[in-house]
C-alpha positions in Angstrom: 27.7 53.4 -20.0 29.5 54.1 -23.0 33.3 54.5 -23.3 34.4 56.7 -26.2 37.8 57.1 -27.1 39.9 59.3 -29.7 42.8 58.1 -31.5 46.0 59.9 -32.8 45.1 63.0 -31.0 48.7 64.4 -30.7 51.0 64.8 -33.6 54.1 63.2 -31.8 52.1 59.9 -31.2 50.7 59.9 -34.7 54.2 60.0 -36.0 55.9 57.6 -33.7 53.5 55.0 -34.9 53.8 55.8 -38.7 50.4 57.2 -39.1 48.9 60.1 -40.7 47.7 63.3 -38.7 44.1 63.0 -38.8 42.0 66.0 -40.1 38.7 65.0 -38.1 38.6 63.0 -34.8 39.1 59.2 -34.9 36.5 57.8 -32.6 36.2 54.1 -31.2 34.3 52.7 -28.3 34.9 50.3 -25.6 32.3 48.2 -23.8 31.7 48.9 -20.0 33.3 45.4 -19.5 36.7 46.9 -20.7 36.7 49.1 -17.5 38.9 47.3 -14.8 37.5 47.3 -11.3 38.7 49.6 -8.9 41.7 48.1 -6.7 42.1 45.1 -9.0 45.6 44.2 -10.7 45.8 44.0 -14.4 46.6 40.9 -16.0 48.3 40.6 -19.7 46.0 39.1 -22.1 47.0 35.6 -23.6 46.4 36.7 -26.9 49.1 39.5 -27.4 52.7 39.4 -27.0 53.2 43.3 -27.3 50.7 45.0 -25.1 51.2 48.9 -25.2 50.2 51.3 -22.5 48.5 54.6 -23.5 48.3 57.3 -20.9 45.1 59.5 -21.6 43.2 62.3 -20.0 39.5 61.1 -19.3 36.3 63.1 -19.1 33.1 62.1 -17.3 30.2 63.1 -18.9 27.4 64.8 -16.8 24.5 65.9 -19.1 22.9 64.1 -22.1 24.0 65.6 -25.4 23.6 65.3 -29.5 25.1 67.3 -32.0 26.6 69.9 -29.8 28.2 71.8 -32.5 25.0 72.8 -34.2 23.1 73.4 -30.9 25.9 75.8 -29.6 27.3 77.6 -32.8 29.0 80.1 -30.4 31.1 77.5 -29.0 30.6 74.1 -26.7 31.5 75.0 -22.9 32.9 71.5 -21.8 31.5 72.5 -18.4 27.9 72.2 -19.5 28.6 68.4 -20.3 31.4 67.1 -18.2 31.9 67.5 -14.6 35.0 65.5 -13.9 38.4 64.9 -15.1 41.2 62.0 -14.5 44.0 60.1 -16.0 43.5 56.6 -17.3 45.3 54.0 -19.6 44.1 52.8 -22.9 45.8 49.4 -23.1 46.4 47.9 -26.7 47.3 44.8 -27.9 49.9 46.4 -30.5 50.6 43.1 -32.4 47.0 42.2 -32.9 46.2 45.8 -33.7 48.7 45.8 -36.7 47.4 42.4 -37.8 43.7 43.8 -38.0 44.8 47.2 -39.5 46.7 45.2 -42.4 43.4 43.5 -43.1 41.2 46.6 -42.7 39.5 45.1 -40.0 38.1 46.7 -36.9 40.3 47.3 -33.9 38.0 46.2 -30.9 39.8 42.9 -30.4 42.9 44.9 -29.4 41.6 47.7 -27.7 38.1 46.7 -26.2 38.9 43.5 -24.6 38.0 42.9 -20.6 39.8 45.3 -18.4 41.6 47.3 -21.2 40.6 50.6 -19.5 42.2 51.8 -16.4 40.5 55.1 -14.7 42.0 56.9 -12.0 40.4 58.9 -9.1 38.3 61.7 -10.5 38.9 65.6 -9.9 36.3 68.0 -10.2 36.2 69.8 -13.4 36.4 73.7 -13.3 36.9 76.8 -15.4 40.0 77.1 -13.9 41.3 73.7 -15.0 40.0 74.5 -18.5 41.5 77.9 -18.8 45.0 76.9 -19.4 47.0 73.8 -20.5 46.3 70.5 -18.5 49.1 68.6 -17.6 49.5 64.9 -16.8 51.9 61.9 -16.8 52.0 58.3 -16.6 55.2 56.5 -14.7 56.1 53.0 -15.0 58.1 51.5 -12.6 58.8 55.0 -10.9 60.2 56.5 -14.2 57.9 59.1 -16.3 57.4 57.3 -19.5 54.6 59.8 -20.8 54.0 63.7 -20.4 50.7 64.9 -21.7 49.7 68.7 -22.3 46.3 69.4 -23.4 47.3 72.3 -25.3 49.2 70.0 -27.9 45.9 68.0 -28.6 45.0 68.0 -32.2 41.4 68.2 -31.2 40.9 69.9 -27.9 38.1 68.9 -25.4 35.2 70.9 -26.9 35.9 69.7 -30.5 36.0 66.1 -29.1 32.5 66.6 -27.8 31.3 68.1 -31.2 32.9 65.1 -32.9 31.3 62.6 -30.8 28.0 64.4 -30.5 27.8 64.4 -34.3 27.3 60.6 -34.6 26.3 59.6 -30.9 24.4 60.8 -28.0 26.3 61.1 -24.8 24.6 60.4 -21.4 25.7 61.2 -17.7 28.2 58.5 -16.7 29.9 58.0 -20.2 33.6 58.3 -20.4 35.8 59.9 -23.0 39.2 58.8 -23.2 40.8 61.9 -25.0 44.0 60.4 -26.8 47.5 59.5 -25.7 50.7 61.8 -26.3 54.0 60.5 -27.5 56.0 57.7 -25.5 53.6 54.9 -25.8 55.6 51.5 -24.9 55.5 47.9 -23.9 54.1 46.4 -20.7 55.6 43.3 -18.8 54.4 41.3 -16.2 55.3 42.9 -12.7 55.3 46.3 -14.0 53.7 49.2 -11.8 52.1 52.1 -13.4 51.1 55.4 -11.7 49.0 58.2 -13.3 49.3 61.7 -12.3 46.9 64.7 -12.8 48.5 68.1 -12.6 51.2 66.5 -10.3 48.7 64.6 -8.3 48.5 60.6 -8.1 45.2 59.4 -9.3 46.1 55.8 -9.6 48.6 53.2 -9.1 48.3 49.8 -11.0 50.2 46.4 -10.8 50.5 44.1 -13.5 50.3 40.5 -12.4 53.4 38.4 -12.5 
């Protein structure tokens, strides 16, 4: 299983971190060991003092695909290649990421460490869901901290598939984290996160004290 992730896919999030708005999709990956096992709590790694949460929509791939933009010049139907959707968290060691970026080094140590990817319960992906803006939220300790709206994505879901498959083959079971909206922030011991897809809770996560 591959875990593909999209960076800076919302203008306001790019601005809040002082980054340029990308003109092509920023793609990075996590190993499958980055996925927190279902039902487990999260432990903040010892190598960071500034761990940030990033709530995101997540797609599940259902069909092998490569070079989808060329294969479908009329446009990519997301339903042909993905069968489920949920909400997750891309945990980021922001202090470590900043140091790596300053040196021009890859981000993996800051984003691809063990248990850095949280995944909620799946919802079947349907044409109805894709027909309008998809809404999701992330709450921390009972307060909403991020509100996502897919219509505000710089690269919508079909363009994400096009961008990824220009370079990589996708396979059934692969995950795609589609980028985080504005509102990212620090994570502390004892925090409780809850992710909502269209108003319905899809995960609750406790951060170990």
